[in-house]
N, C-alpha and C positions, 0 to 999 in steps of 0.2 A: 438535517441528518436523520431525523426521526422519519420523514417521508422516505428517504433513501433506504433506511433499514426495513420499513414496511414493504417497499417494492422488492427488495432482495428477498425477504421472507416469502412473498407470494409468487415471485417469478423465477427465482433460481431453482436449480434442481434440489430435490430433497435429500440431503446427506446428513448422517447422524452427527457429524462433527460441526455442522453449521450451527452458529448462535447468532441471532439478530435481535436479541432482547436487550434489556437494560444493562446487563453486565457487559455486553460487547460494545454498547454505546458508551458506557463509562470508560472503558479501556481506550476507545478512540479519543475521548475528550481529555483524559488524563495524559495520554501520549502527545496530543496536540498542545496542551499547556506546557509540558516539558520542552517540546520542540520550539515553542514560541519563546520561552525564556532563553533558550540556548541560541536561538537566531538574534533575539534582541542584543545579547552580549557581543555578538560579532558585528553588529551594525554600529557605524560611526555616527550616522545621522538618524536620529529617532523620529524625525518628521516624516520619513518615508513609510511609516506604519499607518496603513489604511485598511479599509474593509476587504479590498482585493488581496493585499498581503496576508491578512488574517485567513481569508478564505483558501489561499494557497497553502497555508500551514495546515489547516484543517484537512484539505484533500491529501496532502502528503502524509499526514498521520493515518488517514483512512486507508491509503494504499499500503502503508507500512504494516498495518495491523490486521486488515481484512483480507487483502489479496493473497497473502500466503496460505491462508486457510482454504481457499477455493480450489476446486478441480479445474482443469484446463478448459473444459468445455463451457464453464460458467464465466470465465474472464471476459470474453467478448460481450456477453449479456450485461455484466456489470458496467463495462465501458458504455454501452448505450443507456443504461440507467443513470449513470453519472452524468452523461451529457444532457439527459433530460432534466435532471434536478439542478445541475450546476452547468449551464450552457458553456460550451468552449473547454470544458475540462477534459483531461485525459489521465490514464493511469500512469503514474510516474515509474520509471525504471530505476532500479538501484544502480548507482554508479560507484563502483570500487574496482578500478582496473587490477589492482594488486591481488585482491581476493578472487576476482574472475580468473586471472592467470593461474593462481594456486590451484583452484578448483579443476581447471583444465588439465594441469600437469598431473594432479593426483588421480584424476579420472583415467588418464592414459596409463598411469602407473598400475592401476588395479583393473586395467582391461575393461573400463566402462566407456561408453560412447558419450563425449561431452557435447550433446546437442545444446542449442541455444535455450530451449525450454527447460532442460535438465539443470544447466548452469543457473538460469534465472531462479528456479525453484530452490536450489540449494542456497543461493544468495538471500532469498526471502526467508528461508528457515533460519538462516543466520541472523537476520534482522529481527526476527521474533525473539 
């Protein structure tokens, strides 16, 4: 994670709201701990917990906390940085069909164009 945050700091565009320091790292780790505890409660068989499972939890937490803060142009670069540090990983999309449908309905009501990127960003902001 520290390597990934260093790469993000050095290679992503310079934005005043970007934070790749210890505070951001702590928020990702706290979020992953909460997510891990929640996922453990849902599991019937605790023997399925391994390093790959924990890595997936960490990546989901990273996507939930870091991606919403990024500008659209930096997301593909983050994807390539993620693949370099965690081979085979991808940025997870938020899956909430009810929320997605409501965003689309309200966008149309207020004469906004509900493009995929707009809907995704609203969902990410809701996640934060």
